[in-house]
C-alpha positions as a printed NumPy array, in Angstrom:
array([[ 96.665,  19.005,  19.942],
       [ 99.21 ,  21.361,  22.298],
       [102.827,  21.236,  22.348],
       [103.105,  21.835,  26.447],
       [107.288,  22.75 ,  25.99 ],
       [106.16 ,  25.537,  23.449],
       [102.627,  26.581,  24.955],
       [101.78 ,  26.476,  21.32 ],
       [ 99.152,  24.559,  19.126],
       [101.293,  21.329,  17.42 ],
       [100.207,  22.825,  13.901],
       [101.601,  25.977,  14.453],
       [104.503,  24.481,  14.99 ],
       [104.931,  22.637,  12.434],
       [104.138,  25.881,   9.675],
       [107.342,  27.483,  11.5  ],
       [109.366,  24.207,  11.396],
       [108.665,  23.276,   7.531],
       [110.069,  27.031,   6.426],
       [113.182,  27.054,   8.703],
       [114.058,  23.571,   6.903],
       [113.18 ,  23.933,   3.761],
       [112.266,  27.35 ,   2.577],
       [110.832,  26.705,  -0.836],
       [108.071,  25.298,   1.527],
       [106.414,  28.985,   1.721],
       [105.518,  28.667,  -1.667],
       [102.83 ,  26.244,  -0.131],
       [101.209,  29.134,   1.074],
       [101.136,  31.169,  -1.718],
       [ 97.25 ,  32.304,  -3.492],
       [ 98.273,  31.647,  -7.052],
       [ 94.952,  32.185,  -8.345],
       [ 95.007,  36.095,  -7.691],
       [ 95.865,  38.528,  -9.721],
       [ 98.469,  39.609,  -7.626],
       [ 99.7  ,  36.478,  -5.687],
       [ 99.985,  37.078,  -2.134],
       [100.317,  34.868,   1.369],
       [ 96.448,  33.26 ,   2.658],
       [ 98.607,  32.404,   5.477],
       [ 98.893,  35.569,   7.655],
       [100.79 ,  35.812,  10.949],
       [ 97.329,  37.01 ,  12.904],
       [ 96.091,  33.267,  12.282],
       [ 98.747,  32.11 ,  15.007],
       [ 97.316,  31.783,  18.5  ],
       [101.058,  32.566,  20.105],
       [102.062,  35.71 ,  20.082],
       [106.067,  34.612,  19.358],
       [104.917,  32.783,  16.303],
       [103.072,  35.278,  15.29 ],
       [106.76 ,  37.38 ,  15.483],
       [108.756,  34.437,  13.967],
       [106.494,  34.283,  10.987],
       [106.015,  37.738,  10.171],
       [110.032,  37.777,  10.47 ],
       [110.592,  34.755,   8.065],
       [108.083,  36.23 ,   5.288],
       [109.86 ,  40.154,   5.59 ],
       [113.345,  38.179,   4.932],
       [114.195,  36.348,   7.189],
       [114.404,  33.311,   4.601],
       [116.569,  34.723,   2.555],
       [118.504,  35.976,   5.603],
       [118.53 ,  32.201,   6.922],
       [120.154,  31.1  ,   3.071],
       [122.7  ,  33.891,   3.405],
       [124.052,  32.678,   6.705],
       [123.941,  29.141,   5.928],
       [126.312,  30.447,   2.984],
       [128.611,  31.919,   5.046],
       [128.943,  29.844,   7.832],
       [129.254,  26.454,   5.99 ],
       [130.541,  24.66 ,   8.72 ],
       [128.141,  25.944,  11.556],
       [125.323,  24.104,  13.055],
       [122.567,  24.883,  10.554],
       [119.97 ,  24.826,  13.345],
       [121.747,  27.456,  15.222],
       [123.029,  29.651,  11.869],
       [118.652,  29.44 ,  11.229],
       [117.97 ,  30.381,  14.816],
       [120.336,  33.096,  14.612],
       [118.982,  34.829,  11.29 ],
       [115.363,  34.479,  12.597],
       [116.201,  36.075,  15.859],
       [118.234,  39.413,  14.026],
       [114.876,  39.676,  12.139],
       [112.576,  39.04 ,  14.625],
       [114.437,  41.721,  17.014],
       [114.717,  44.127,  13.862],
       [111.02 ,  46.107,  14.546],
       [112.006,  46.053,  18.158],
       [115.586,  47.927,  17.366],
       [113.975,  50.065,  14.675],
       [111.423,  51.095,  17.504],
       [113.499,  51.374,  20.261],
       [116.012,  53.645,  18.182],
       [112.918,  56.894,  17.859],
       [112.627,  56.435,  21.841],
       [109.804,  53.969,  22.342],
       [110.527,  52.408,  25.837],
       [108.232,  49.27 ,  25.626],
       [110.515,  48.37 ,  22.814],
       [113.755,  48.625,  24.472],
       [112.427,  46.787,  27.419],
       [111.386,  44.317,  24.989],
       [114.722,  44.034,  23.543],
       [116.372,  44.129,  27.116],
       [114.589,  40.773,  27.75 ],
       [117.443,  38.12 ,  27.898],
       [115.508,  35.598,  28.984],
       [112.778,  35.777,  26.391],
       [115.62 ,  36.034,  23.621],
       [116.916,  33.104,  24.278],
       [113.905,  31.147,  24.776],
       [112.849,  32.038,  21.951],
       [115.918,  31.441,  20.085],
       [116.179,  27.848,  21.945],
       [112.603,  26.786,  20.203],
       [113.41 ,  28.168,  17.112],
       [116.896,  26.105,  17.09 ],
       [114.999,  23.068,  17.828],
       [111.807,  23.475,  15.13 ],
       [114.58 ,  23.9  ,  12.543],
       [115.938,  20.262,  13.511],
       [115.599,  17.48 ,  10.871],
       [114.312,  15.4  ,  13.234],
       [111.145,  17.638,  14.12 ],
       [108.139,  15.493,  13.646],
       [106.664,  17.247,  10.314],
       [106.142,  16.563,   6.882],
       [107.305,  19.721,   4.259],
       [105.115,  18.467,   1.901],
       [102.214,  19.461,   4.423],
       [103.029,  22.727,   5.161],
       [100.115,  23.849,   3.502],
       [ 97.479,  22.099,   5.545],
       [ 99.165,  22.223,   8.758],
       [ 98.877,  25.923,   7.714],
       [ 95.379,  25.786,   7.007],
       [ 94.417,  23.982,  10.408],
       [ 96.282,  27.047,  11.818],
       [ 94.097,  29.351,   9.775],
       [ 90.873,  27.83 ,  10.391],
       [ 91.406,  27.382,  14.113],
       [ 91.461,  30.979,  14.264],
       [ 89.017,  31.437,  12.724],
       [ 86.837,  28.762,  13.843],
       [ 87.412,  28.546,  17.573],
       [ 86.676,  25.454,  19.237],
       [ 84.837,  24.459,  22.92 ],
       [ 87.343,  21.164,  22.389],
       [ 91.023,  21.985,  23.363],
       [ 92.825,  22.231,  20.414],
       [ 90.306,  21.499,  18.377],
       [ 90.983,  23.382,  15.049],
       [ 87.292,  23.746,  14.135],
       [ 83.652,  22.937,  13.991],
       [ 81.997,  23.911,  10.863],
       [ 78.372,  22.476,  11.02 ],
       [ 75.78 ,  22.642,  13.478],
       [ 73.691,  19.542,  14.111],
       [ 70.477,  19.006,  11.985],
       [ 69.316,  15.829,  10.683],
       [ 70.321,  14.16 ,   7.952],
       [ 69.563,  10.894,   5.768],
       [ 70.943,   9.442,   2.785],
       [ 69.116,  11.567,   0.383],
       [ 70.522,  14.815,   1.706],
       [ 74.291,  13.886,   1.419],
       [ 73.529,  12.251,  -1.985],
       [ 72.133,  16.068,  -3.096],
       [ 74.668,  17.676,  -0.977],
       [ 77.261,  15.986,  -2.741],
       [ 75.623,  16.444,  -6.4  ],
       [ 76.789,  20.111,  -5.305],
       [ 80.595,  19.442,  -4.278],
       [ 80.589,  16.516,  -6.963],
       [ 79.627,  19.499,  -9.872],
       [ 82.729,  21.699,  -8.774],
       [ 85.197,  18.828,  -9.172],
       [ 83.393,  17.673, -12.427],
       [ 84.69 ,  21.446, -13.796],
       [ 85.646,  23.846, -10.91 ],
       [ 84.601,  27.165, -13.648],
       [ 81.459,  25.861, -11.825],
       [ 82.211,  27.818,  -8.563],
       [ 81.526,  31.105, -10.181],
       [ 77.784,  30.263,  -9.766],
       [ 78.514,  30.896,  -6.106],
       [ 79.954,  34.329,  -6.335],
       [ 78.559,  37.337,  -4.887],
       [ 79.357,  40.65 ,  -3.385],
       [ 79.281,  40.713,   0.192],
       [ 78.377,  44.332,   1.659],
       [ 80.93 ,  43.432,   4.504],
       [ 84.536,  43.201,   3.402],
       [ 85.333,  40.551,   6.092],
       [ 82.51 ,  38.45 ,   4.499],
       [ 83.033,  35.308,   2.251],
       [ 82.634,  36.363,  -1.448],
       [ 80.678,  32.835,  -1.925],
       [ 76.683,  32.772,  -0.803],
       [ 76.932,  29.145,   0.002],
       [ 78.631,  28.252,   3.044],
       [ 80.098,  25.269,   5.36 ],
       [ 77.658,  25.976,   7.875],
       [ 74.916,  25.323,   5.001],
       [ 75.179,  21.935,   5.217],
       [ 73.457,  19.621,   6.675],
       [ 76.361,  16.696,   6.987],
       [ 79.866,  17.905,   8.927],
       [ 81.559,  15.32 ,   6.376],
       [ 79.74 ,  17.928,   3.646],
       [ 80.461,  21.218,   5.124],
       [ 84.01 ,  19.973,   5.578],
       [ 84.583,  19.147,   2.303],
       [ 82.799,  22.638,   0.82 ],
       [ 85.324,  24.533,   2.926],
       [ 88.282,  22.428,   1.647],
       [ 86.769,  22.806,  -1.671],
       [ 85.632,  26.664,  -2.143],
       [ 85.832,  28.865,   0.678],
       [ 88.472,  28.055,   2.88 ],
       [ 92.108,  28.936,   2.861],
       [ 94.003,  27.566,  -0.079],
       [ 90.808,  25.945,  -1.632],
       [ 91.077,  23.046,  -4.083],
       [ 89.378,  24.887,  -6.583],
       [ 92.772,  27.362,  -6.369],
       [ 95.358,  24.371,  -7.387],
       [ 96.907,  24.89 , -10.805],
       [ 96.035,  21.324, -11.453],
       [ 92.15 ,  22.516, -10.645],
       [ 92.64 ,  24.442, -14.177],
       [ 95.438,  22.746, -16.317],
       [ 93.671,  22.536, -20.01 ],
       [ 96.155,  19.851, -20.394],
       [ 94.357,  18.037, -18.058],
       [ 91.149,  15.243, -18.261],
       [ 88.237,  16.449, -16.215],
       [ 89.199,  13.149, -14.415],
       [ 92.907,  13.621, -13.135],
       [ 91.549,  17.313, -12.089],
       [ 89.138,  15.773,  -9.651],
       [ 91.327,  13.626,  -8.495],
       [ 93.703,  16.384,  -8.043],
       [ 91.488,  17.784,  -6.029],
       [ 89.905,  14.907,  -4.016],
       [ 93.43 ,  14.121,  -3.019],
       [ 93.807,  17.606,  -1.335],
       [ 90.987,  17.886,   0.19 ],
       [ 91.13 ,  13.992,   2.108],
       [ 94.932,  15.222,   2.963],
       [ 93.285,  17.978,   4.613],
       [ 90.801,  16.085,   5.788],
       [ 92.755,  13.851,   7.519],
       [ 95.098,  16.608,   9.001],
       [ 91.855,  17.954,  10.833],
       [ 91.064,  14.387,  11.912],
       [ 94.492,  14.141,  13.169],
       [ 94.766,  17.906,  14.966],
       [ 91.22 ,  16.617,  16.763],
       [ 91.796,  13.596,  17.569],
       [ 93.309,  14.538,  21.016],
       [ 90.117,  16.191,  21.902],
       [ 87.845,  14.215,  19.998],
       [ 87.16 ,  10.302,  20.359],
       [ 85.17 ,   9.91 ,  17.031],
       [ 88.314,  11.9  ,  14.632],
       [ 90.823,   9.096,  16.362],
       [ 88.237,   6.565,  15.329],
       [ 88.094,   8.151,  11.414],
       [ 91.853,   8.014,  11.581],
       [ 91.806,   4.641,  12.3  ],
       [ 89.183,   3.028,  10.012],
       [ 90.76 ,   5.339,   7.415],
       [ 87.052,   6.762,   6.577],
       [ 88.545,   9.622,   4.366],
       [ 89.375,   7.341,   1.983],
       [ 85.941,   5.911,   1.566],
       [ 84.754,   9.901,   1.558],
       [ 87.382,  10.609,  -1.134],
       [ 85.511,   6.98 ,  -3.311],
       [ 82.486,   8.74 ,  -2.857],
       [ 83.73 ,  12.29 ,  -3.83 ],
       [ 85.265,  10.252,  -7.077],
       [ 81.244,   8.92 ,  -7.953],
       [ 79.733,  11.911,  -6.915],
       [ 82.698,  13.657,  -9.644],
       [ 81.35 ,  11.621, -12.524],
       [ 78.925,  14.43 , -14.809],
       [ 76.087,  11.709, -14.909],
       [ 76.315,  11.871, -10.55 ],
       [ 73.105,  14.476, -10.837],
       [ 70.699,  15.629, -13.492],
       [ 72.311,  18.303, -15.198],
       [ 75.4  ,  19.441, -12.889],
       [ 75.035,  22.902, -14.609],
       [ 72.504,  23.169, -12.238],
       [ 74.656,  22.977,  -9.788],
       [ 73.873,  26.366,  -7.664],
       [ 69.968,  25.806,  -8.26 ],
       [ 70.478,  22.335,  -6.314],
       [ 72.565,  24.233,  -3.932],
       [ 69.593,  26.831,  -3.094],
       [ 66.587,  23.942,  -2.7  ],
       [ 68.693,  21.09 ,  -0.94 ],
       [ 71.499,  23.097,   0.9  ],
       [ 71.21 ,  26.777,   1.567],
       [ 66.965,  27.294,   2.306],
       [ 66.754,  24.285,   4.458],
       [ 69.578,  25.338,   6.538],
       [ 68.373,  28.788,   7.313],
       [ 65.821,  27.487,   9.745],
       [ 68.102,  25.82 ,  11.929],
       [ 70.368,  29.087,  11.761],
       [ 67.677,  31.422,  12.536],
       [ 66.824,  28.498,  15.407],
       [ 70.388,  28.839,  16.639],
       [ 70.467,  33.096,  16.689],
       [ 67.17 ,  32.777,  18.995],
       [ 68.735,  30.062,  20.851],
       [ 71.618,  32.666,  21.712],
       [ 69.073,  35.553,  22.678],
       [ 67.022,  33.637,  25.085],
       [ 70.742,  32.549,  26.607],
       [ 71.851,  36.025,  27.056],
       [ 68.502,  37.487,  27.801],
       [ 68.24 ,  35.042,  30.771],
       [ 71.777,  34.847,  31.726],
       [ 72.679,  37.353,  34.999],
       [ 74.746,  40.078,  32.338],
       [ 74.517,  43.435,  31.783],
       [ 71.876,  44.977,  29.996],
       [ 74.594,  46.466,  27.346],
       [ 75.783,  42.971,  26.879],
       [ 72.292,  41.727,  26.155],
       [ 71.902,  44.451,  23.715],
       [ 75.159,  43.849,  21.873],
       [ 74.021,  40.318,  21.503],
       [ 70.695,  41.558,  19.931],
       [ 72.983,  43.458,  17.329],
       [ 74.893,  41.211,  16.805],
       [ 71.936,  38.518,  15.987],
       [ 70.224,  40.968,  14.011],
       [ 73.629,  41.637,  11.971],
       [ 73.914,  38.028,  11.42 ],
       [ 70.412,  37.67 ,   9.996],
       [ 70.897,  40.36 ,   7.57 ],
       [ 74.531,  38.954,   6.157],
       [ 72.096,  35.358,   5.866],
       [ 69.486,  37.51 ,   4.079],
       [ 71.987,  38.5  ,   1.774],
       [ 73.666,  35.186,   0.972],
       [ 69.816,  34.049,   0.619],
       [ 68.927,  37.407,  -1.873],
       [ 72.191,  36.48 ,  -4.023],
       [ 71.094,  32.764,  -4.59 ],
       [ 69.147,  31.786,  -7.528],
       [ 66.153,  31.129,  -5.685],
       [ 62.533,  29.954,  -7.686],
       [ 60.615,  32.272,  -4.727],
       [ 62.514,  35.236,  -5.804],
       [ 62.67 ,  36.277,  -2.042],
       [ 59.326,  36.229,  -1.039],
       [ 55.961,  34.006,  -1.098],
       [ 52.948,  35.674,  -1.896],
       [ 51.416,  35.354,   1.203],
       [ 53.378,  37.203,   4.303],
       [ 52.918,  34.992,   7.154],
       [ 51.958,  36.862,  10.252],
       [ 54.372,  36.411,  13.569],
       [ 53.323,  33.94 ,  15.856],
       [ 52.132,  34.89 ,  19.183],
       [ 54.905,  34.216,  21.949],
       [ 53.585,  31.008,  24.324],
       [ 52.851,  30.904,  27.853],
       [ 55.237,  30.885,  30.425],
       [ 56.292,  27.282,  30.796],
       [ 57.103,  26.147,  34.541],
       [ 60.246,  26.606,  35.886],
       [ 61.042,  29.809,  34.163],
       [ 62.254,  33.013,  35.76 ],
       [ 59.242,  34.745,  36.658],
       [ 58.711,  38.011,  34.821],
       [ 55.646,  39.484,  36.801],
       [ 56.848,  40.673,  40.174],
       [ 53.775,  42.367,  41.103],
       [ 54.595,  43.374,  44.498],
       [ 57.389,  44.905,  43.233],
       [ 55.794,  46.958,  40.69 ],
       [ 52.895,  48.322,  43.567],
       [ 55.753,  48.921,  45.701],
       [ 57.706,  50.93 ,  42.906],
       [ 54.063,  53.269,  42.076],
       [ 53.306,  53.724,  46.115],
       [ 56.698,  55.19 ,  45.74 ],
       [ 56.227,  57.115,  43.501],
       [ 52.715,  58.128,  43.895],
       [ 54.742,  59.439,  47.618],
       [ 57.293,  61.347,  45.748],
       [ 55.975,  61.574,  42.039],
       [ 59.345,  63.897,  41.147],
       [ 61.39 ,  60.233,  41.226],
       [ 60.512,  60.077,  37.365],
       [ 62.681,  63.061,  36.812],
       [ 65.939,  61.635,  38.11 ],
       [ 67.816,  58.279,  38.141],
       [ 66.517,  54.609,  37.439],
       [ 62.75 ,  55.503,  37.544],
       [ 63.526,  58.137,  34.754],
       [ 63.795,  55.09 ,  32.479],
       [ 60.588,  53.661,  33.548],
       [ 57.971,  52.608,  30.483],
       [ 54.196,  51.457,  30.924],
       [ 55.297,  48.373,  29.879],
       [ 57.629,  47.96 ,  32.507],
       [ 54.031,  47.164,  34.448],
       [ 53.055,  43.64 ,  33.541],
       [ 49.578,  43.823,  35.267],
       [ 47.038,  46.852,  33.313],
       [ 45.738,  48.368,  36.543],
       [ 49.877,  48.919,  37.415],
       [ 50.49 ,  50.556,  33.419],
       [ 47.401,  52.867,  34.137],
       [ 48.759,  54.187,  37.18 ],
       [ 52.22 ,  54.679,  36.195],
       [ 50.31 ,  56.544,  33.067],
       [ 47.998,  58.509,  35.268],
       [ 51.269,  59.809,  37.697],
       [ 52.837,  60.806,  34.042],
       [ 50.339,  62.439,  33.02 ],
       [ 49.324,  64.692,  36.12 ],
       [ 50.624,  67.491,  37.943],
       [ 52.743,  66.149,  40.93 ],
       [ 50.421,  67.281,  43.698],
       [ 47.337,  65.73 ,  41.636],
       [ 49.538,  62.702,  41.297],
       [ 49.51 ,  62.171,  45.248],
       [ 45.716,  62.436,  45.422],
       [ 44.436,  58.73 ,  45.263],
       [ 41.006,  59.618,  43.858],
       [ 42.24 ,  62.096,  41.338],
       [ 44.994,  58.988,  40.141],
       [ 42.522,  56.43 ,  39.797],
       [ 39.942,  58.678,  37.375],
       [ 43.059,  59.596,  35.278],
       [ 44.189,  56.083,  34.968],
       [ 40.182,  54.623,  34.188],
       [ 40.112,  57.714,  31.337],
       [ 43.455,  56.533,  29.906],
       [ 42.075,  52.698,  30.02 ],
       [ 39.164,  53.498,  28.415],
       [ 40.447,  56.083,  26.01 ],
       [ 42.709,  53.268,  24.937],
       [ 39.643,  50.702,  24.555],
       [ 41.323,  49.042,  27.105],
       [ 39.284,  46.452,  29.33 ],
       [ 37.597,  48.172,  32.867],
       [ 40.386,  48.095,  35.368],
       [ 40.455,  45.899,  38.615],
       [ 38.739,  48.666,  41.33 ],
       [ 39.931,  46.703,  44.266],
       [ 43.563,  46.796,  42.796],
       [ 43.367,  50.209,  42.249],
       [ 41.985,  51.095,  45.46 ],
       [ 44.67 ,  48.788,  47.574],
       [ 47.608,  50.781,  46.096],
       [ 46.22 ,  54.472,  46.758],
       [ 45.129,  53.587,  50.248],
       [ 49.171,  51.877,  50.635],
       [ 50.265,  55.39 ,  49.314],
       [ 48.541,  57.084,  52.243],
       [ 49.658,  54.837,  55.18 ],
       [ 52.17 ,  53.199,  54.456],
       [ 55.964,  55.075,  53.812],
       [ 58.481,  53.169,  51.485],
       [ 61.634,  54.039,  50.506],
       [ 62.759,  56.016,  46.904],
       [ 61.663,  53.658,  43.551],
       [ 64.923,  53.456,  42.264],
       [ 66.141,  49.484,  43.181],
       [ 62.816,  48.037,  42.555],
       [ 62.464,  50.479,  39.538],
       [ 65.829,  49.047,  37.949],
       [ 64.932,  45.574,  38.844],
       [ 61.157,  46.084,  36.539],
       [ 63.275,  47.809,  33.425],
       [ 65.35 ,  44.732,  33.738],
       [ 62.811,  42.12 ,  33.743],
       [ 61.6  ,  44.475,  30.432],
       [ 64.37 ,  43.412,  28.437],
       [ 64.448,  40.189,  29.898],
       [ 60.748,  39.598,  29.366],
       [ 61.648,  41.015,  26.016],
       [ 64.369,  39.058,  24.517],
       [ 62.601,  35.638,  26.167],
       [ 59.267,  36.305,  24.081],
       [ 61.34 ,  37.763,  20.975],
       [ 63.455,  34.263,  20.966],
       [ 60.637,  32.282,  21.164],
       [ 58.215,  33.378,  18.625],
       [ 61.426,  33.044,  16.544],
       [ 62.001,  29.507,  17.27 ],
       [ 58.547,  28.798,  17.091],
       [ 58.33 ,  30.093,  13.68 ],
       [ 61.489,  28.297,  12.476],
       [ 59.57 ,  24.797,  13.192],
       [ 56.952,  25.719,  10.704],
       [ 57.31 ,  25.203,   6.933],
       [ 57.537,  29.109,   5.997],
       [ 59.388,  30.98 ,   3.087],
       [ 63.261,  31.335,   4.558],
       [ 63.471,  35.081,   3.914],
       [ 59.755,  35.398,   5.572],
       [ 61.5  ,  33.75 ,   8.403],
       [ 64.336,  35.538,   8.381],
       [ 61.991,  38.821,   8.358],
       [ 60.   ,  37.859,  11.407],
       [ 63.209,  37.234,  13.14 ],
       [ 64.755,  40.424,  12.193],
       [ 61.338,  42.22 ,  13.32 ],
       [ 61.293,  40.555,  16.655],
       [ 64.93 ,  41.439,  17.695],
       [ 64.724,  44.72 ,  16.546],
       [ 61.533,  45.517,  19.484],
       [ 64.137,  43.477,  21.943],
       [ 66.52 ,  45.419,  21.313],
       [ 65.125,  48.532,  21.224],
       [ 64.053,  47.741,  24.824],
       [ 67.936,  46.809,  25.706],
       [ 69.47 ,  49.979,  24.231],
       [ 66.708,  51.922,  26.275],
       [ 68.009,  50.779,  29.393],
       [ 71.256,  50.017,  28.15 ],
       [ 72.773,  52.213,  31.085],
       [ 70.717,  50.008,  33.865],
       [ 72.294,  47.173,  36.264],
       [ 70.762,  43.923,  36.892],
       [ 69.877,  45.042,  40.548],
       [ 67.418,  42.486,  42.069],
       [ 64.57 ,  43.664,  44.666],
       [ 65.1  ,  43.336,  47.799],
       [ 62.139,  43.458,  51.35 ],
       [ 61.862,  47.08 ,  51.929],
       [ 61.807,  45.834,  55.884],
       [ 59.506,  43.649,  57.653],
       [ 56.424,  46.142,  57.6  ],
       [ 54.76 ,  45.388,  53.802],
       [ 51.898,  47.394,  52.89 ],
       [ 48.672,  45.186,  52.478],
       [ 48.081,  46.001,  48.608],
       [ 46.228,  42.113,  47.605]])
C-alpha cells in the first residue's frame, strides 16, 4: 500500500513512525540469534531515499538524540522536538562532507525546501495519531525487507514467493510435515543449513520458492529463511517452555506475518483482501498447530529427507523450465546480443545455485542417476515463430563475399561462421571462401569444387549442384552492396536460433521424469552453448536486412 502524500510504501513509513514514537521498538529489529546481535533491517531495504537516510540517522544515534531533546524541552511539542533531533542527525554526514570540500554535500544542505518537507513528514509520523501499531514494528519491517528482495509486478505488493505449480491435498500435507517438524523442534532447522559458495545466498538449501503451495512458501519464509524468522524468537529456544508452547509462539509470529503480507497486498490483490475478510490465516494457524504435533508425520526427525523427496526435487523441473522460458523470451526479443548473453550467463548462475542446493541436500540418488539421459533434440519450429532461415539473405552475403573476399577481414563479416548459414550448400560455400586465396575464392568453378571437397571430407550429404551453380552465376552477373548489414543479421539470427533451441530442449526435458541433477546438467550444457554463440557476437546489434534494390539475383 502506497502513501501518496509521502511517495513511499506505507509499511516503510510505519517502521519509521514506530521508532520515532517509541525508541524501544528498535529491539524488535535486532537478530538476537547471532553471536554478535545486529539489526536485520538495513537502510538499503527502504525503497525511498529519504527514508533510508532517516532510518540510518535513527540507528546511528538519532534515537538517543530524541530522548535527550525531549528531556531538555519538556514543554515543547514532542513531535516537533523529535523532528528537530532527526533533522540534525540526518544533516550530520552532509555537514562532514561539506567541511572537507564536497560541493554536492553543500548543495544538498542548501536545499531548504527538501529539508522542510522531510521535517514536516517526520513531525507527522511522530504524532501519536499515526496509524501504525508499535507492537507490530517487526512485521512492517519484514514487509519492507522482503519488498526490497522480492519486487512484484503488482504495484506495492511486497513479494510473491512461489511459482505456479500444481498442488493437491497430499502435496500440501507433506509440505506441512516439513514445516511441522521445525515447529515441533526448531533445532531441526540445522538439517537444512549449508555453506553456499555465494556470500549473498541463503544458508538454507530449502527455499520458499521450492514449495508448490504459495501459503506454505510464505510460511517457510516466515519460519526459517526470511528476515527475523520465527526460529530466532527467544521463545523458540526457551528450555522452560513445552514444545506446544514454543510451537504456539512461532505460529503466532507466522500468522501475524501472513496477515501483514495480505494487508499490504490487499490494495492490488482481490485474493489477499478475500483472505483477510475470511480470516483465512487463522485457519492456517489451526493446520500449523496440527502439523506441529509429533505424530503428524511418521518420523519428524526425517524432515530433511521429506523436504528433498516432496519439496525440493519436484520443484526443480518447474524452476528449470521457468529459466528456459526466460532464455526464450530474451532470445526472441528485440534486444542487444550483449543483453542476451547476460541473461544466458545469469541463467547458468541460477542453475549452478540450484545444483549447489540440491547437492547439499540428503538425496537418496547421491547426486546422479545410474543411466545418463541424452539431451533431447530440438523439435521442429512451430508455425508463427520468427523465421530463422533467411535464405535470400544468406545468398546475398555469399555473393558479396565472392565478389570481395577481403570483407572477411573487417566489420560484422569478420564474425561470420559456418553455423550462421542454415542451408548446407551455403555453409560449405562459406567454408570454401575462408579456405581459398582471394583470387581463387572469386572463381565459381574453384569455389564449387572446394565446397564439394569439404563436404565430402566431413561426410556430409552431396551438395545441391543447382544451388551452388546459381550462386556462382549471380556472383558473376549481379553487383550487390557490401555484406556488413546482412552478415550482422545472420550472426544475430544464430544467437536467436541457438537461444530458442536451447530453451526448447530444456523445456522438453523438464516435462519428462528424469533425475533433477541430470536435468540441471543438461540445461547448463544447452545454455553454455548458447552463451558461447552470444558472446562470440556480443558487439553485434540487431539489424534487420533491407532489400538491396529493385534488382535481385535470380538464384532460386
